[in-house]
C-alpha positions, 0 to 999 in steps of 0.5 A: 123803275118809272121817271119822275114826269110820270107821277106829277101829274097826278100830285097836288101844286108845289115842287119836286126835287132829287137829293144827292143820294138819290132820295126823290122827295115834294114840298109845298114850297120852292125849296133850295140846295144846302149841302147835299139835299134840298131843303125848306129854307136856309137850314131847315132839314126837315124831311119833305115827303118823300116819293122814292119811299112809295115810288121807284122812281129812276135817278135825274142826271144832275141831281142840283137840276132835279128841281121842277114845280108842278101846277 
């Protein structure tokens, strides 16, 4: 299992966040919390690019505070 900070230096500019279910996702634009997940805009639950499908990433302590910008 790896930490999210080990992957972010190799990523394009954008945002990463973990949903309540432990799935880490990448977003081009800053997402917002909607119910149990981060979404790209109010009510837009279109799936973002899942990082957890490719990497075994350690969960965040608090998913609501997992959002981080990649510069």
